[in-house]
C-alpha positions as a Markdown table, in Angstrom:
| # | Residue | x | y | z |
|---|---|---|---|---|
| 1 | Met | -26.7 | 29.8 | -53.3 |
| 2 | Val | -26.4 | 31.6 | -56.6 |
| 3 | Leu | -29.0 | 34.2 | -55.6 |
| 4 | Gln | -27.3 | 34.7 | -52.3 |
| 5 | Asn | -23.9 | 35.3 | -54.0 |
| 6 | Leu | -25.6 | 37.8 | -56.4 |
| 7 | Leu | -27.2 | 39.6 | -53.4 |
| 8 | Ile | -23.9 | 39.8 | -51.6 |
| 9 | Lys | -22.1 | 41.0 | -54.7 |
| 10 | Asp | -24.7 | 43.7 | -55.2 |
| 11 | Phe | -24.5 | 44.7 | -51.6 |
| 12 | Arg | -20.7 | 45.0 | -51.8 |
| 13 | Gln | -21.0 | 47.1 | -54.9 |
| 14 | Lys | -23.3 | 49.5 | -53.2 |
| 15 | His | -21.5 | 49.5 | -49.9 |
| 16 | Pro | -17.8 | 48.8 | -50.7 |
| 17 | Lys | -16.2 | 50.1 | -47.6 |
| 18 | Met | -18.7 | 48.9 | -45.0 |
| 19 | Thr | -17.2 | 46.7 | -42.3 |
| 20 | Tyr | -18.7 | 43.4 | -41.0 |
| 21 | Arg | -19.5 | 45.3 | -37.7 |
| 22 | Gln | -21.3 | 48.0 | -39.6 |
| 23 | Ile | -23.2 | 45.5 | -41.7 |
| 24 | Gly | -24.2 | 43.7 | -38.5 |
| 25 | Gln | -25.5 | 46.9 | -36.9 |
| 26 | Leu | -27.5 | 47.8 | -40.0 |
| 27 | Thr | -29.0 | 44.4 | -40.6 |
| 28 | Gly | -29.4 | 43.3 | -37.0 |
| 29 | Ile | -27.3 | 40.2 | -37.7 |
| 30 | Gln | -24.6 | 39.1 | -35.3 |
| 31 | Leu | -21.0 | 40.0 | -36.3 |
| 32 | Thr | -19.9 | 36.3 | -36.5 |
| 33 | Arg | -22.9 | 35.4 | -38.6 |
| 34 | Val | -22.2 | 38.2 | -41.0 |
| 35 | Phe | -18.6 | 36.9 | -41.4 |
| 36 | Arg | -19.9 | 33.4 | -42.0 |
| 37 | Ile | -22.4 | 34.6 | -44.6 |
| 38 | Phe | -19.8 | 36.6 | -46.5 |
| 39 | Asn | -17.6 | 33.4 | -46.5 |
| 40 | Gly | -20.3 | 31.2 | -48.0 |
| 41 | Ala | -22.6 | 30.1 | -45.2 |
| 42 | Pro | -26.2 | 29.8 | -46.4 |
| 43 | Met | -28.5 | 32.7 | -45.4 |
| 44 | Lys | -31.7 | 32.3 | -43.5 |
| 45 | Leu | -34.8 | 34.1 | -44.9 |
| 46 | Asn | -34.7 | 36.9 | -42.4 |
| 47 | Glu | -31.0 | 37.5 | -43.2 |
| 48 | Trp | -31.8 | 37.5 | -46.9 |
| 49 | Glu | -34.6 | 40.1 | -46.3 |
| 50 | Ala | -32.3 | 42.3 | -44.3 |
| 51 | Phe | -29.6 | 42.4 | -47.1 |
| 52 | Gln | -32.3 | 42.8 | -49.7 |
| 53 | Lys | -33.8 | 45.9 | -48.0 |
| 54 | Leu | -30.3 | 47.5 | -47.9 |
| 55 | Thr | -29.5 | 46.6 | -51.4 |
| 56 | Asn | -32.8 | 47.4 | -53.1 |
| 57 | Pro | -34.8 | 49.7 | -50.9 |
| 58 | Lys | -38.4 | 50.3 | -52.1 |
| 59 | Asn | -41.2 | 52.4 | -51.0 |
| 60 | Glu | -43.5 | 50.2 | -49.0 |
| 61 | Ser | -46.7 | 51.6 | -50.6 |
| 62 | Ser | -45.3 | 50.9 | -54.1 |
| 63 | Glu | -44.5 | 47.3 | -53.1 |
| 64 | Arg | -48.1 | 46.9 | -51.8 |
| 65 | Gln | -49.4 | 48.3 | -55.1 |
| 66 | Glu | -47.2 | 45.8 | -57.1 |
| 67 | Val | -48.6 | 42.9 | -55.1 |
| 68 | Met | -52.2 | 44.0 | -55.6 |
| 69 | Glu | -51.6 | 44.4 | -59.4 |
| 70 | Leu | -50.0 | 41.0 | -59.6 |
| 71 | Ala | -52.8 | 39.4 | -57.6 |
| 72 | Glu | -55.4 | 40.9 | -60.0 |
| 73 | Lys | -53.4 | 39.5 | -63.0 |
| 74 | Val | -53.1 | 36.1 | -61.4 |
| 75 | Ile | -56.8 | 35.9 | -60.4 |
| 76 | Ser | -57.9 | 36.7 | -64.0 |
| 77 | Lys | -55.8 | 33.9 | -65.4 |
| 78 | Leu | -56.1 | 31.1 | -62.8 |
| 79 | Ser | -58.6 | 28.3 | -62.8 |
| 80 | Ser | -60.7 | 27.8 | -59.7 |
| 81 | Asn | -58.2 | 25.2 | -58.4 |
| 82 | Gly | -55.4 | 27.6 | -58.8 |
| 83 | Ile | -57.3 | 30.4 | -57.0 |
| 84 | Asn | -58.0 | 28.0 | -54.2 |
| 85 | Asp | -54.3 | 27.2 | -53.9 |
| 86 | Val | -53.5 | 30.9 | -53.7 |
| 87 | Lys | -56.2 | 31.4 | -51.1 |
| 88 | Phe | -54.8 | 28.5 | -49.1 |
| 89 | Phe | -51.3 | 30.0 | -49.2 |
| 90 | Leu | -52.4 | 33.4 | -48.1 |
| 91 | Gly | -54.5 | 32.0 | -45.3 |
| 92 | Arg | -51.6 | 29.9 | -44.1 |
| 93 | Lys | -49.3 | 33.0 | -44.2 |
| 94 | Leu | -51.8 | 34.9 | -42.2 |
| 95 | Gln | -51.9 | 32.1 | -39.6 |
| 96 | Leu | -48.2 | 32.1 | -39.3 |
| 97 | Ile | -48.1 | 35.9 | -38.8 |
| 98 | Asn | -50.8 | 35.7 | -36.2 |
| 99 | Gln | -48.9 | 32.9 | -34.3 |
| 100 | Arg | -45.7 | 35.1 | -34.2 |
| 101 | Val | -47.7 | 38.0 | -32.9 |
| 102 | Thr | -49.3 | 36.0 | -30.1 |
| 103 | Leu | -46.2 | 34.2 | -29.0 |
């Protein structure tokens, strides 16, 4: 909840006059849900991501580059078991993405 509160605080600092209705339209979150989030209800991951994008917009290609650089650093320092764990996680993530696409 601490991270959620920090995200909401940052969002409010960057968009101080935005109404709940405007926030809902920008994020794709229903108006009543936006109200509940701003009054302490825990966020879902997709809601977190929507607020994060509005609070800290980044260039998509720079994000991809950051991930690739981080992956190279991790690979150079992990044991073979650690590398297998990362491979498993990435494979599982890909499976979940493919399941959403086919549904």
